[in-house]
N, C-alpha and C positions, 0 to 999 in steps of 0.2 A: 356687734354692741363696745362701745371702744372700753377697754378694762380697767374705766375707775369708772363704769357704770353700779351705779346706788345695788341695783338692784343684786348683778352678782348676789351680794352679801346679805339679800334682806329671807331671812327663812319663810317667810309665806312663801316666797316666786321659787316656781319651779320654772328654770331657763332649759330648754331643749331643741338639738337640732331640727332644721326643717328646710324640704326640700319641696320641691314644685318642679324635677324635672320632666321636661316631657318625653316618652318612648312611646314607640305607636304599633308594641307590646304593651304597653297600662292599660290598656283592656282586658284586654286575654290575659295576664299572670293575675289581676285582681279579681280575674271567674275563676285565673289553674287557684286560688287563695280563697277562697269563698270555696270556692266545693272539694278542698284536702280540704277544707276545718265543717264542713257541715258533717267528713264522713268521717273527720274524727273524734264529738263529738256523738254521732252514734256510735263508734265505735268505744268512746268511754275513758277514750285520749285527749291529753290536753295539745290544750290551742296552740298554735303557732300562732308568734308573733302576739300573744299577750303582754297589755299595760296593767302592769302591779300601779295600782287609784292606790294602795296602804301610800304609794309611796310621794302621792301629792296632797298629802298631806303635814 
């Protein structure tokens, strides 16, 4: 995004990094994270990589 983009100063816009990197281990890593979070949920622990949606408003 250009440094002078009006989106950067717009309070209604959330600018966040995105990666679309392909990795041969991606499916395994996603499954491992899902399993870890399912275990944490059942154990009453906080989830990993949880997004704070309050920051989006």
